[in-house]
C-alpha positions in Angstrom: -10.1 8.9 -22.5 -10.4 10.0 -18.8 -7.4 8.7 -16.9 -5.5 9.7 -13.7 -2.4 10.5 -15.8 -4.3 12.9 -18.1 -5.4 14.9 -15.0 -1.9 15.4 -13.7 0.5 14.9 -16.5 3.5 16.6 -14.8 3.5 14.4 -11.7 2.5 10.8 -12.4 0.9 8.8 -9.6 3.2 5.8 -9.7 6.2 8.1 -9.9 5.1 9.9 -6.8 4.6 6.6 -5.0 8.1 5.5 -6.0 9.6 8.8 -4.8 7.8 8.7 -1.4 8.8 5.0 -1.0 12.4 5.8 -1.7 12.3 8.7 0.7 10.7 6.5 3.4 13.5 3.9 2.8 16.2 6.5 3.2 14.5 8.0 6.2 14.7 4.8 8.1 18.5 4.7 7.6 19.0 8.3 8.4 16.8 8.8 11.5 19.5 7.8 14.0 21.8 10.4 12.5 19.2 13.3 12.5 19.9 15.2 15.7 18.4 18.6 15.0 15.3 20.3 13.5 17.5 21.7 10.8 18.7 18.2 9.9 15.1 17.0 9.8 14.3 19.8 7.3 17.3 19.0 5.1 17.0 15.2 5.1 13.3 14.7 5.1 11.1 17.8 4.6 12.8 19.4 1.7 12.9 16.1 -0.3 9.2 15.7 0.5 8.4 19.1 -0.8 10.5 18.4 -3.9 8.6 15.1 -4.5 5.4 17.2 -4.8 7.0 19.0 -7.7 8.1 22.2 -6.0 11.7 23.5 -6.5 13.0 24.0 -3.0 15.8 26.1 -4.4 13.5 28.6 -6.2 12.3 31.3 -3.8 9.3 32.0 -6.1 8.0 28.6 -5.3 9.4 27.8 -1.8 10.3 30.4 0.8 12.2 29.1 3.9 11.9 31.2 7.1 8.8 32.9 5.7 8.1 36.1 7.6 4.7 36.5 9.2 4.1 39.8 11.0 1.5 39.2 13.8 0.2 42.5 15.2 2.9 44.2 17.1 5.2 41.2 16.7 7.4 41.7 13.7 9.7 39.2 12.1 7.8 36.1 13.2 8.9 33.2 10.9 7.5 29.9 9.7 9.7 27.2 8.4 8.4 27.1 4.8 5.8 28.8 2.7 4.9 27.3 -0.7 4.1 30.2 -3.0 1.9 30.8 -6.1 1.7 34.1 -7.9 3.7 35.8 -5.1 1.3 34.6 -2.3 1.6 31.8 0.2 -0.8 28.9 -0.5 0.7 26.3 2.0 2.4 26.9 5.3 4.7 24.2 6.7 5.9 24.1 10.3 8.6 21.6 11.1 9.6 19.8 14.3 12.5 17.5 15.0 12.1 13.9 13.7 10.2 11.8 16.2 8.6 14.7 17.9 5.0 14.3 19.1 2.8 16.4 16.8 0.2 17.3 19.4 -2.0 20.4 19.3 0.5 22.4 21.4 3.1 22.1 18.7 0.7 23.7 16.3 0.4 27.0 18.2 2.7 28.8 15.8 0.7 27.6 12.8 -2.5 28.9 14.5 -1.0 32.3 14.7 0.5 32.3 11.2 -2.6 30.9 9.5 -4.7 33.8 10.8 -2.5 36.5 9.2 -1.7 35.0 5.8 -3.8 34.1 2.7 -2.8 30.4 2.9 -5.7 28.1 3.5 -3.6 24.9 4.0 -1.2 24.4 6.9 1.1 21.4 7.5 2.6 20.3 10.8 5.4 17.7 10.4 8.3 16.0 12.1 9.6 14.8 8.7 7.8 11.4 8.9 4.2 12.3 9.8 2.5 15.2 7.9 -0.7 16.6 9.4 -2.8 18.8 7.2 -5.1 21.6 8.5 -7.5 24.1 7.1 -10.4 26.3 8.3 -13.5 24.2 8.0 -14.9 25.1 11.4 -14.5 28.9 11.3 -13.3 31.0 8.4 -9.6 32.2 8.7 -9.1 30.2 11.9 -7.2 27.0 11.7 -9.0 23.9 12.8 -7.7 22.1 15.9 -7.9 18.7 14.2 -6.2 17.8 10.9 -8.3 16.7 8.0 -5.5 14.4 6.8 -2.5 12.6 8.3 0.1 11.2 6.0 2.7 8.8 7.5 5.8 8.4 5.4 6.5 5.1 7.2 3.1 3.6 6.5 1.0 4.9 3.6 -1.5 3.5 1.1 -2.2 4.4 -2.5 -5.3 6.3 -1.2 -3.1 8.4 1.1 -0.8 9.2 -1.9 -3.9 10.2 -4.0 -4.9 12.7 -1.3 -1.4 14.1 -0.6 -0.9 14.5 -4.4 -3.5 17.2 -4.4 -0.9 19.4 -2.7 1.5 19.0 -5.6 2.4 21.9 -7.9 0.7 20.4 -10.9 -2.5 19.5 -9.1 -3.0 22.1 -6.4 -6.4 23.9 -6.6 -7.6 25.5 -3.4 -11.3 24.8 -4.1 -10.7 21.2 -4.9 -8.4 20.9 -1.8 -11.0 22.4 0.5 -13.7 20.1 -0.9 -11.4 17.1 -0.3 -10.7 18.4 3.2 -14.4 18.6 4.0 -14.9 15.0 2.8 -11.8 13.7 4.5 -12.7 15.2 7.8 -16.0 13.2 8.0 -14.5 10.1 6.4 -11.9 10.0 9.2 -14.6 10.3 11.8 -16.6 7.5 10.1 -13.6 5.3 9.8 -12.7 5.8 13.4 -16.2 4.8 14.4 -16.0 1.7 12.2 -12.7 0.8 13.8 -14.2 1.1 17.3 -17.2 -1.0 16.3 -15.0 -3.6 14.6 -12.9 -4.0 17.8 -15.8 -3.9 20.2 -19.4 -3.2 18.9 -21.3 -0.9 21.2 -24.8 -1.6 22.6 -26.3 1.0 20.3 -24.6 -0.5 17.3 -25.8 -4.1 18.3 -29.3 -2.8 18.7 -29.3 -1.0 15.3 -28.0 -4.0 13.4 -30.2 -6.5 15.2 -33.4 -4.5 14.4 -32.5 -4.7 10.7 -32.7 -8.5 10.7 -34.9 -9.4 13.7 -38.5 -8.2 14.0 -39.3 -9.5 17.5 -38.6 -8.1 20.9 -34.9 -7.9 21.8 -34.7 -9.5 25.2 -31.5 -9.3 27.3 -30.7 -12.9 26.4 -31.1 -12.2 22.6 -29.0 -9.0 22.9 -26.2 -11.0 24.5 -26.4 -13.6 21.7 -26.6 -11.0 19.0 -23.7 -9.2 20.4 -21.5 -12.2 19.9 -22.9 -12.9 16.4 -22.6 -9.4 15.2 -19.0 -9.3 16.3 -18.2 -12.5 14.5 -20.2 -11.5 11.4 -18.4 -8.2 11.2 -15.0 -9.9 11.2 -16.0 -12.7 8.8 -17.5 -10.2 6.4 -14.3 -8.1 6.2 -12.1 -11.2 6.0 -14.2 -12.5 3.1 -14.0 -9.2 1.3 -10.2 -9.1 1.7 -9.9 -12.7 0.4 -12.0 -11.9 -2.6 -10.0 -8.7 -3.4 -6.7 -10.6 -3.1 -8.0 -13.4 -5.3 -9.2 -11.0 -7.9 -5.8 -9.4 -7.9 -4.3 -12.7 -8.9 -6.1 -12.6 -12.3 -3.9 -11.2 -15.0 -5.2 -8.9 -17.8 -5.8 -11.8 -20.1 -8.3 -13.3 -17.7 -6.0 -16.2 -16.7 -5.8 -16.9 -13.0 -2.4 -16.8 -11.5 -3.4 -19.2 -8.7 -2.4 -22.8 -9.0 -5.8 -24.0 -7.9 -7.3 -22.4 -11.1 -4.7 -23.4 -13.7 -3.8 -26.7 -15.2 -0.8 -28.5 -13.7 2.4 -28.2 -15.6 3.4 -31.2 -17.7 5.5 -33.8 -15.9 8.4 -33.0 -18.1 8.4 -29.4 -16.9 8.3 -30.2 -13.1 12.0 -31.1 -12.6 11.2 -33.8 -10.0 8.1 -32.2 -8.5 5.6 -34.8 -7.6 2.5 -35.4 -9.7 0.4 -35.0 -6.6 1.6 -31.5 -6.1 0.4 -30.5 -9.5 -2.9 -32.2 -9.3 -3.9 -31.3 -5.7 -7.2 -29.5 -6.2 -8.2 -29.5 -2.5 -5.7 -26.9 -1.4 -6.9 -23.5 -0.1 -4.5 -20.7 -0.6 -4.4 -18.6 2.6 -4.7 -14.8 2.7 -1.2 -14.7 4.2 0.2 -16.7 1.3 -1.6 -14.5 -1.2 -0.2 -11.3 0.5 3.3 -12.8 0.4 2.9 -13.5 -3.3 1.8 -9.9 -3.9 4.8 -8.6 -2.0 7.1 -10.7 -4.2 5.4 -9.4 -7.3 5.8 -5.8 -6.1 9.5 -6.4 -5.5 9.9 -7.8 -9.0 7.8 -5.3 -10.9 10.8 -3.4 -12.2 12.8 -6.7 -12.9 10.3 -8.6 -15.1 6.7 -8.3 -16.3 4.7 -9.2 -13.2 2.3 -11.5 -15.1 5.4 -13.9 -15.5 5.5 -14.3 -11.7 3.1 -17.1 -10.8 1.9 -18.7 -7.6 1.8 -22.5 -7.4 0.4 -23.8 -4.1 1.1 -27.3 -3.0 0.6 -29.3 0.2 3.8 -28.4 2.0 4.5 -24.9 0.7 3.4 -22.1 -1.6 5.8 -21.9 -4.5 6.4 -18.7 -6.5 7.8 -19.4 -10.0 8.9 -17.5 -13.1 6.9 -18.3 -16.2 4.9 -20.9 -14.2 7.8 -23.3 -14.6 9.0 -25.4 -11.7 12.5 -25.3 -13.1 12.5 -21.5 -12.4 11.7 -21.2 -8.7 11.9 -17.7 -7.2 11.0 -18.6 -3.6 8.8 -20.8 -1.5 6.6 -19.6 1.3 6.4 -22.0 4.2 3.6 -20.5 6.2 1.6 -23.5 7.4 3.6 -24.4 10.4 4.2 -22.7 13.7 7.6 -21.5 12.5 7.3 -19.5 9.3 10.2 -19.4 6.8 11.0 -18.8 3.1 13.2 -20.7 0.8 15.2 -18.5 -1.5 16.6 -19.7 -4.8 19.3 -17.2 -5.6 21.7 -20.1 -4.6 21.6 -23.6 -6.0 19.3 -25.9 -4.0 17.7 -23.0 -2.2 18.4 -21.6 1.3 16.0 -21.4 4.2 15.5 -18.0 5.9 13.2 -17.7 8.9 10.8 -14.8 9.1 8.8 -13.1 11.8 6.3 -11.2 9.6 5.5 -10.6 6.0 7.4 -7.4 6.2 10.6 -9.4 6.3 10.1 -10.3 2.6 11.1 -6.7 1.7 14.4 -7.3 3.4 15.0 -10.2 1.0 14.3 -8.0 -2.1 17.8 -8.2 -3.5 17.9 -12.0 -3.2 14.5 -12.4 -4.8 15.6 -10.3 -7.7 18.8 -12.2 -8.0 16.9 -15.5 -8.3 15.0 -14.1 -11.3 18.1 -12.7 -12.9 19.8 -16.1 -12.5 17.0 -17.8 -14.5 17.0 -15.0 -17.1 20.7 -15.4 -17.7 20.9 -19.2 -17.6 21.6 -20.7 -21.0 19.0 -23.4 -22.0 20.4 -26.9 -22.0 
C-alpha cells in the first residue's frame, strides 16, 4: 500500500512535526538569551539540522566552517555544509536570531554556491529558513528563495516540503523539481492574496466576462467589483467551514458536532437543561470549531481524540470527554464581545479570559489535567 510512511521510513512525518514544534516552543523561551550568531547556531540551527536526520557531530554528514576557496581567496568559510559521499549537497549560512534575511545577507551564499557542487543553499536566522537553488541560470544562485520555512508559524504542507531536505528523503532531482513547482506556486499564491485583499481591474474584468455576456459599462464594472470581492471572501469562508465540519467526522462516520448527534439521555446530563440537548437551531461558528480542533490537538497524546466531543448549546460551546456532560473538559464562550474559556481542572470550573484562539495553547496543561481528573475519578 502506498503511504507517506513507506516512502520515508526513517523519518516519519508526524515525528518531524513534533520535533519542529518542540524546537519552536523552546526557541520562544530562548530567544531573549541568544545574544550571538554562535548561540543561534547552537540553540536553533543545529537542532533543526538534527531534526532532519543528520548527525551534527559526524563530520562525514555535517561539516561546520566548511572551507570554500573562491579564486585567489583561500580559506573562505560557510557555516555548515551537509555532505553526502564526501561532497556538499546543502550549504547553510547562519545569521543572528532575529536578523533580517534580505538579499544582502545572502552575498556569501552567492559566492559559495558558485564554487561548490551543492545545488541547495539555505539562509537562516534560526527561526526563518530560506531555500535557494539555480533555476534561473545554471550554477548561479537565484536571488529569490523557492521556499521559506518559518519555525514560529508553519503548516503541514511546509513540513512536507522541508522534509525533502532530510537525510532519508533527499534526492537532488526531486528537490529541484519541487523547487521549480514551489517557485511558481509562491507567485500564484501571492497573486491570489493580492486579489483576495483588493481585486484588480483586470481581475474584475476577467471574472465578469466569465458570467456576463453583455457590455461591461463603467457602472456595471463598479457593481461587479463589489460583488466579486464579496463572492471571493464568501467562497473561501464557505470552503473553510466545510473543511472544518468534515474534520469533525470521526473514522466511524459519526459526527462529533452536537447538531448532528442525538442529545445525551437526561440521566447523563448532570443538571444540564433539556433545551440544551435538543436545540437544533444552533449554528456552530468557525471560531468555535477551530477552538475545538485546538483542544483535540492538545489532547491527542492524552486520550484517543475521537473521545473528545463538541456539544454546542445556546450560551457556550462545550467540549466533553466521551460525549458525557459529567466529564466537561472546557467550555468556549465566544458569542459575546468578551471571549473567555471555562476550564474544568478545578471543581465547578474557572473562567479564563482570552484575546485570541492562540491563548488556548497556553492552557494546555490545565486542559490535559481536566481529562486526567475524569480518567482517575472512581465511578460512584
